[in-house]
C-alpha positions as CSV (number, residue, x, y, z in Angstrom):
1,M,-23.5,91.0,52.7
2,D,-23.9,94.1,54.9
3,A,-21.9,97.2,54.6
4,L,-19.9,96.5,57.6
5,Q,-18.8,93.1,56.2
6,T,-17.9,94.9,53.0
7,L,-15.7,97.5,54.7
8,T,-14.0,94.8,56.7
9,R,-13.0,92.8,53.4
10,R,-10.7,95.7,52.3
11,A,-7.4,94.7,51.9
12,D,-6.1,97.0,54.5
13,V,-8.5,95.7,57.3
14,T,-7.0,92.7,58.8
15,P,-8.6,90.4,61.5
16,A,-5.8,91.5,63.9
17,R,-6.2,95.2,63.2
18,G,-9.9,95.7,62.6
19,M,-11.4,98.8,61.4
20,R,-10.2,102.3,62.5
21,V,-13.4,104.4,63.3
22,L,-13.2,108.2,63.9
23,I,-16.1,109.2,66.1
24,L,-17.1,112.9,65.7
25,D,-18.1,113.3,69.3
26,F,-16.5,114.6,72.7
27,D,-15.8,113.1,76.0
28,L,-17.4,109.6,75.7
29,Y,-16.5,108.5,79.0
30,N,-17.3,111.7,80.8
31,N,-20.5,112.8,79.4
32,V,-23.8,111.0,80.0
33,G,-26.4,110.8,77.2
34,G,-28.0,108.6,74.7
35,G,-25.2,109.2,72.1
36,Q,-22.5,108.5,74.4
37,S,-24.1,105.3,75.8
38,V,-24.6,103.9,72.2
39,Y,-21.0,104.6,71.3
40,Q,-19.7,102.9,74.6
41,R,-22.1,100.0,73.7
42,L,-20.6,99.8,70.1
43,I,-17.1,100.1,71.2
44,A,-17.6,97.2,73.8
45,L,-19.2,95.1,71.1
46,R,-16.3,95.5,68.6
47,P,-13.1,94.9,70.7
48,R,-10.9,94.2,67.5
49,D,-11.8,97.7,66.1
50,T,-10.0,100.9,67.3
51,F,-12.3,103.7,68.0
52,Y,-10.9,107.5,68.0
53,Y,-12.9,110.4,69.7
54,F,-12.1,113.9,71.1
55,L,-11.4,115.3,74.5
56,R,-12.6,118.6,75.6
57,R,-13.3,118.0,79.4
58,E,-12.6,114.3,79.8
59,P,-9.2,113.9,81.5
60,E,-6.6,112.3,79.4
61,G,-5.9,109.7,81.9
62,A,-9.6,108.8,82.5
63,S,-10.5,105.1,82.4
64,R,-11.6,103.8,79.0
65,P,-11.4,100.5,77.0
66,G,-8.2,99.5,75.5
67,N,-9.7,99.8,71.9
68,T,-10.3,103.5,72.2
69,V,-8.0,106.5,71.5
70,A,-8.8,109.7,72.9
71,I,-7.6,112.8,70.9
72,P,-7.3,116.2,72.6
73,L,-9.1,118.8,70.7
74,V,-6.6,121.9,70.2
75,P,-8.6,124.7,68.5
76,L,-6.7,126.5,65.8
77,P,-6.2,130.3,66.4
78,P,-9.5,132.4,65.8
79,Y,-10.0,133.6,62.2
80,Q,-13.0,135.4,60.9
81,P,-13.1,136.4,57.4
82,K,-14.1,140.1,56.7
83,D,-16.2,139.7,53.6
84,L,-18.4,136.5,54.6
85,P,-21.9,137.0,53.9
86,R,-24.0,136.9,57.2
87,R,-26.1,133.9,55.9
88,S,-22.8,132.0,55.6
89,T,-21.5,132.5,59.1
90,H,-23.2,129.3,60.5
91,F,-21.4,127.2,58.0
92,F,-18.1,128.9,58.1
93,N,-18.1,128.0,62.0
94,V,-18.8,124.4,61.2
95,Y,-16.0,124.3,58.6
96,R,-13.8,125.9,61.3
97,D,-14.7,123.3,63.8
98,C,-13.8,120.7,61.3
99,C,-10.4,122.2,60.7
100,D,-9.8,122.1,64.4
101,I,-10.7,118.4,64.5
102,A,-8.5,117.5,61.4
103,S,-5.6,119.7,62.8
104,S,-5.9,117.8,66.2
105,V,-5.9,114.4,64.6
106,R,-2.7,115.1,62.7
107,R,-1.0,116.7,65.7
108,H,-1.9,113.7,67.9
109,L,-1.7,110.8,65.4
110,G,0.3,112.0,62.5
111,R,-0.9,110.7,59.1
112,I,-3.5,108.0,59.5
113,D,-6.2,106.3,57.4
114,F,-9.7,105.8,58.7
115,D,-11.9,103.1,57.5
116,T,-15.1,104.9,58.8
117,I,-15.9,108.4,60.1
118,D,-19.1,108.2,62.3
119,V,-20.9,111.5,62.5
120,P,-23.7,111.7,65.2
121,D,-27.1,113.0,63.8
122,Y,-27.2,115.9,66.2
123,S,-24.0,117.3,64.5
124,Q,-23.2,119.0,61.2
125,L,-19.5,118.1,61.1
126,G,-20.2,115.5,58.3
127,L,-20.5,118.4,55.9
128,F,-16.9,119.3,55.7
129,I,-14.9,116.5,57.6
130,R,-13.6,114.6,54.7
131,P,-12.1,117.6,53.0
132,T,-10.5,119.0,56.1
133,L,-9.1,115.7,57.0
134,E,-7.8,115.1,53.5
135,A,-6.0,118.5,53.6
136,E,-4.2,117.3,56.6
137,G,-3.2,114.2,54.7
138,I,-5.7,112.0,56.3
139,R,-7.4,109.5,54.1
140,V,-11.1,108.6,54.8
141,G,-12.9,105.6,53.8
142,S,-16.6,106.2,54.2
143,V,-18.5,108.9,56.2
144,A,-21.7,107.5,58.1
145,L,-24.3,109.6,59.7
146,A,-25.3,107.8,62.9
147,L,-29.0,107.9,63.7
148,H,-29.2,107.5,67.6
């Protein structure tokens, strides 16, 4: 049995609902690229699952499949700690991006559980996404690194 079948056998995943998959990517139906094409194909092949992703420039009313939910990304107010060592600045910025994502999910969807978080291999968001979502009351099953 593969990992996907194992996840779909969980009690909270029913054939009617399918899985809830949060894709940590932006503007899937506005941008053109390898990652976006892979996600579009995956979404088309799994109509029972619901896929969530984020909007930056894609219009909220853009045409997209019925099994997708586009979440507007609303950045939190800027914050820069005074005593952060210079070599940690990069990781702090990734952490803040995850905070923006988690806050946007909570603001747009309320408390929701995701079966899988899909992190593109060109992103570092997987480092902090679980704790930042959980801090917003959002439960996460698995965090998967997508190799495109």
